[in-house]
C-alpha positions in Angstrom: -51.6 157.6 88.0 -52.2 157.4 91.7 -51.4 153.7 91.8 -48.1 154.4 90.0 -47.2 157.0 92.6 -47.9 154.5 95.4 -45.7 152.0 93.7 -42.8 154.4 93.8 -43.5 155.7 97.3 -44.0 152.3 99.0 -40.3 151.1 98.7 -39.1 154.3 100.4 -41.6 153.9 103.2 -40.6 150.3 103.7 -36.9 151.3 103.7 -37.6 154.0 106.3 -39.6 151.6 108.5 -36.7 149.1 108.3 -34.1 151.7 109.3 -36.2 152.8 112.2 -36.7 149.2 113.3 -33.0 148.5 113.0 -32.2 151.5 115.1 -34.7 150.4 117.8 -33.3 146.9 117.9 -29.7 148.3 118.2 -30.8 150.5 121.0 -32.3 147.6 122.9 -29.2 145.5 122.3 -27.0 148.4 123.7 -29.3 148.6 126.8 -29.0 144.9 127.4 -25.2 145.1 127.2 -25.1 148.0 129.6 -27.3 146.0 132.0 -25.0 143.0 131.9 -22.0 145.2 132.7 -23.5 146.2 136.1 -21.2 145.0 139.0 -23.4 143.0 141.5 -20.5 142.3 144.0 -21.2 143.5 147.6 -19.0 146.3 148.8 -17.0 145.9 152.0 -14.7 148.1 154.0 -11.3 146.8 155.1 -8.5 147.9 157.4 -4.9 146.7 157.5 -3.9 144.9 160.7 -0.7 145.5 162.5 1.0 143.6 165.4 2.2 145.6 168.4 3.4 145.0 171.9 0.7 145.3 174.6 1.1 146.0 178.3 -1.6 144.0 180.1 -3.5 146.1 182.7 -5.1 144.0 185.4 -8.1 145.5 187.1 -9.8 144.5 190.3 -11.8 145.9 193.3 -11.4 145.8 197.0 -12.1 147.5 200.4 -9.7 149.8 202.2 -8.7 148.2 205.6 -6.3 149.3 208.3 -2.9 147.5 208.4 -3.7 146.7 212.1 -6.3 147.2 214.7 -5.3 147.5 218.4 -7.5 147.0 221.5 -5.5 149.4 223.7 -5.4 148.3 227.3 -4.1 149.8 230.6 -0.9 148.2 231.9 -1.3 149.7 235.4 -4.3 150.3 237.6 -5.4 153.7 238.9 -7.7 156.7 238.4 -7.8 158.5 235.1 -6.9 162.1 235.6 -6.8 163.4 231.9 -7.1 162.4 228.3 -5.9 163.8 224.9 -8.3 166.3 223.2 -8.3 164.2 220.0 -8.9 161.0 222.0 -12.5 160.7 220.9 -14.3 158.5 218.3 -13.2 159.7 214.9 -10.2 161.6 216.3 -6.8 161.3 214.8 -3.7 161.0 217.1 0.0 160.8 216.3 2.5 158.2 217.3 3.6 158.8 220.9 0.8 161.1 221.9 -0.4 160.6 225.5 -4.0 159.4 225.2 -4.7 158.8 228.9 -2.9 159.8 232.1 -3.4 157.7 235.3 -2.7 159.1 238.7 1.1 158.7 239.4 1.6 159.4 243.1 1.7 155.7 244.2 4.0 154.8 241.3 6.4 157.7 242.0 6.6 156.5 245.6 7.3 153.0 244.4 10.2 154.3 242.4 11.7 156.0 245.4 11.3 152.9 247.5 13.0 150.8 244.8 15.8 153.3 244.5 16.3 153.1 248.3 16.3 149.3 248.2 18.9 149.4 245.4 21.1 151.7 247.4 21.0 149.4 250.5 21.8 146.4 248.3 24.8 148.1 246.8 26.0 149.2 250.3 25.6 145.6 251.6 27.6 144.4 248.6 30.4 146.8 249.2 30.5 145.7 252.9 30.7 142.0 251.9 33.3 142.6 249.3 35.4 144.4 251.9 35.1 141.6 254.4 36.0 139.1 251.7 39.1 141.1 251.0 40.1 141.0 254.6 39.5 137.2 254.7 41.6 136.8 251.5 44.5 138.8 253.0 44.4 136.7 256.2 44.5 133.5 254.1 47.6 134.8 252.3 49.4 135.4 255.6 48.8 131.8 256.8 49.0 129.8 253.6 49.5 126.5 255.5 46.0 126.6 256.9 43.1 125.4 254.7 40.5 128.0 254.1 36.9 127.3 253.0 34.8 129.4 250.7 32.7 130.3 253.7 35.7 131.7 255.4 36.6 133.7 252.3 33.0 135.0 252.3 32.3 134.0 248.7 28.7 132.9 249.3 28.0 136.2 251.1 29.4 138.2 248.2 27.3 136.2 245.7 24.2 136.8 247.8 24.9 140.5 248.0 25.4 140.7 244.2 22.1 138.9 243.7 20.4 141.4 246.1 21.7 144.3 244.0 20.4 142.7 240.8 17.0 142.0 242.4 16.9 145.7 243.5 17.8 146.9 240.0 15.0 144.8 238.5 12.5 146.1 241.1 13.6 149.7 240.2 13.1 149.0 236.5 9.6 147.6 237.2 8.7 150.6 239.3 10.0 153.0 236.6 8.1 151.1 233.9 4.9 151.2 235.9 5.4 154.9 236.3 5.9 155.4 232.6 2.8 153.2 231.9 0.7 155.7 233.8 0.8 157.6 230.5 -1.0 155.5 227.9 0.5 156.5 224.5 -0.5 156.0 220.9 1.5 153.1 219.5 1.3 154.6 216.0 -0.6 157.3 214.0 -4.1 156.2 214.7 -7.8 156.8 214.1 -9.7 156.4 217.3 -12.6 154.0 216.8 -13.9 154.2 220.4 -12.8 155.4 223.9 -14.0 153.4 226.9 -12.9 155.5 229.9 -13.3 159.0 231.2 -11.7 161.3 233.8 -12.2 160.1 237.4 -12.8 156.5 236.3 -10.7 153.8 237.9 -9.2 151.4 235.5 -7.7 148.0 236.3 -4.6 146.6 234.8 -5.5 144.9 231.5 -8.8 146.7 231.1 -9.5 147.9 227.5 -9.5 151.7 227.2 -9.7 152.3 223.5 -10.0 150.8 220.0 -7.5 152.1 217.4 -6.9 151.7 213.7 -3.4 152.2 212.3 -3.5 155.0 209.7 0.2 155.0 208.8 -0.5 152.2 206.3 -3.7 150.8 204.8 -4.3 147.7 202.8 -6.6 146.6 200.0 -7.1 142.9 199.4 -8.0 142.4 195.7 -9.2 139.1 194.1 -7.5 138.0 190.9 -9.6 135.9 188.6 -8.1 132.9 186.9 -8.0 134.5 183.4 -6.0 137.4 184.9 -3.7 135.3 187.0 -1.9 133.9 183.9 -0.8 137.5 183.1 0.7 138.3 186.5 4.4 139.1 186.5 6.7 136.6 188.0 7.7 139.0 190.9 4.7 141.0 192.1 6.2 142.5 195.3 6.9 146.2 194.8 4.8 146.7 191.6 3.1 150.1 191.6 -0.7 150.1 191.6 -3.2 152.9 191.0 -6.1 153.1 193.5 -9.2 154.8 192.1 -12.0 156.2 194.3 -15.1 156.7 192.1 -18.0 159.0 192.8 -18.8 162.7 192.8 -15.4 163.5 194.3 -13.3 160.9 192.5 -9.6 160.8 192.8 -6.6 158.5 192.5 -3.9 157.4 194.9 -0.7 155.4 194.4 0.0 152.1 196.2 2.4 149.2 196.0 1.6 145.4 195.8 3.0 143.9 199.0 2.3 140.2 198.8 0.2 137.3 197.6 -2.1 135.8 200.3 -1.0 132.4 199.0 -4.4 130.7 199.0 -7.2 130.2 196.4 -10.8 130.8 197.6 -12.8 127.6 197.6 -16.0 129.3 196.5 -14.7 131.7 193.8 -11.4 129.9 192.8 -9.7 133.2 192.9 -6.4 134.2 194.5 -5.8 137.4 196.3 -3.2 140.1 196.3 -2.5 142.7 199.1 -1.9 146.3 198.0 -0.5 148.8 200.6 -1.2 152.5 200.7 1.0 154.7 202.7 -0.5 157.6 204.8 -4.2 156.9 203.7 -5.5 159.8 205.8 -3.0 162.2 204.2 -1.5 163.4 207.5 1.9 164.0 206.0 0.9 164.8 202.3 -1.5 167.0 200.4 -3.2 164.0 198.7 -6.9 163.3 199.3 -7.7 161.1 202.2 -9.0 157.7 201.5 -11.1 156.3 204.4 -11.3 152.8 205.8 -14.3 150.9 204.3 -14.1 152.7 201.0 -14.6 150.4 198.0 -12.0 151.2 195.4 -10.8 150.1 192.0 -7.2 148.9 191.7 -5.2 148.8 188.4 -1.6 147.6 187.9 0.6 146.5 185.1 0.7 142.8 184.3 2.8 140.9 181.8 3.9 142.3 178.4 2.3 140.7 175.3 4.6 140.8 172.2 3.4 140.8 168.6 -0.2 141.0 169.4 -3.2 142.2 167.3 -5.9 144.3 168.9 -9.4 143.9 167.3 -12.8 145.2 168.3 -14.9 142.4 169.7 -17.6 143.0 167.1 -15.3 141.7 164.3 -14.5 138.4 166.1 -17.3 135.8 166.0 -16.6 132.3 167.3 -12.8 132.9 167.2 -13.2 133.8 163.5 -12.5 136.9 161.5 -13.0 137.7 157.7 -10.3 139.0 155.4 -10.2 139.9 151.7 -7.5 137.9 149.9 -5.5 138.9 146.8 -8.4 137.6 144.5 -10.9 140.0 146.1 -12.6 137.1 147.8 -13.8 136.7 151.4 -11.8 134.3 153.4 -12.5 133.3 157.1 -9.6 133.0 159.5 -9.5 131.2 162.8 -7.7 133.3 165.4 -6.5 132.7 168.9 -7.9 135.2 171.5 -5.5 135.4 174.5 -7.2 138.3 176.3 -10.2 140.6 176.5 -9.9 144.2 177.7 -12.9 146.5 177.4 -14.2 146.4 173.9 -11.2 144.7 172.4 -9.9 141.2 171.9 -6.1 140.6 171.8 -5.1 138.1 169.1 -1.9 136.1 169.3 -2.1 134.0 166.1 -4.2 133.6 162.9 -3.4 136.9 161.2 -0.6 138.3 159.1 0.8 141.8 158.9 -0.4 142.3 155.3 -4.0 141.0 155.8 -7.0 143.2 154.9 -9.5 142.8 157.7 -13.1 143.2 156.8 -14.9 145.7 159.0 -18.3 145.7 157.3 -19.5 142.2 156.2 -22.2 141.4 153.7 -25.4 140.1 155.2 -24.6 136.5 154.4 -20.8 136.2 154.0 -19.4 133.0 152.5 -16.0 131.7 151.8 -14.9 132.6 148.3 -17.5 135.3 147.8 -16.4 138.0 145.4 -16.5 141.5 146.9 -15.6 145.1 146.1 -13.4 147.0 148.5 -14.7 150.4 149.2 -12.4 153.2 148.0 -10.6 151.1 145.5 -10.7 151.6 141.7 -12.5 149.1 139.4 -10.5 148.9 136.1 -12.1 145.7 135.0 -15.6 147.2 135.0 -14.4 150.3 133.1 -12.8 148.2 130.4 -16.0 146.2 129.9 -18.1 149.4 129.6 -15.6 150.8 127.0 -15.6 147.6 124.9 -19.5 147.6 124.9 -19.6 151.2 123.7 -17.2 150.4 120.9 -19.2 147.4 119.7 -22.4 149.5 119.8 -20.8 152.2 117.6 -19.6 149.6 115.1 -23.1 148.3 114.8 
């Protein structure tokens, strides 16, 4: 009886075991299918590229220097009787200010003597001209007689005229010497040194002061070879920005005046001269910029048309990576024409519709399949749907 029951039960048990086994095998198959559907392509980020026009900014450095330096000298000799209150080292004087006054008594007397000499010469000339007129009238009354130039007093008149001119020249010299007793500033100036004092006797030609012109300052800036190709054709008159860095940083405006016209033998650089008007701000409210200051100078160079600007980190050995229409990595050779700051400027090798890779896989290779971050993946979704349908049919 028991054996008969076992015979009936065994087929059902075997059937149940078979069903369970089939379900387990089916589950394993579905798991394998889901594993094969996993996308192993690396994910990259891309950015579109766009060509624009770029204004090149050329940057250099230089030292502020005066337009001119004058070793001021006395043009007359004499005793110094006074000097300007600002005529001290570091003082600022204006054009035409009297810096030193030399005792004038002797020179005023010389002017009076010269005026008297001129008056005598003019009187002598009038006398000779009158005598010449008398001689001319007498010659007209007796035309038959031959008359010489000496009789007509022509030499005497010429001599008297020369004496007048000589006296006029002497008066001008005396007046000039009198004016030169006041030594004036030839321009707005910074006094570097003063070499005389009150009561001191100065000889003609002796140096009395050292002055720097502060009406205009200059900055000589070197231009490297890679920047020189971007200089405009005409540089004179181009505006430049002068930057003084430090705790009290500020900017001033300047103008490019000229090219020095030589290339330095050691550095192979050319040089430009930038002028700054009123560097010590005597006539404006701008900050003063002192001689000897080391400043940065920026000015606009050439205009680059249809240029691509890329971070330097994306360009390696003149090559960038893009994602083509097949979602594959593709290297592109590019032409770098300029570097400014953290960017390269590319003239060729890219197109406006290219997708530039900004995050590369660890080992990028040409033709490598990639996923673009932020884009849908319809092919993977279809594969997963088909796998689920097959599993349900099984």
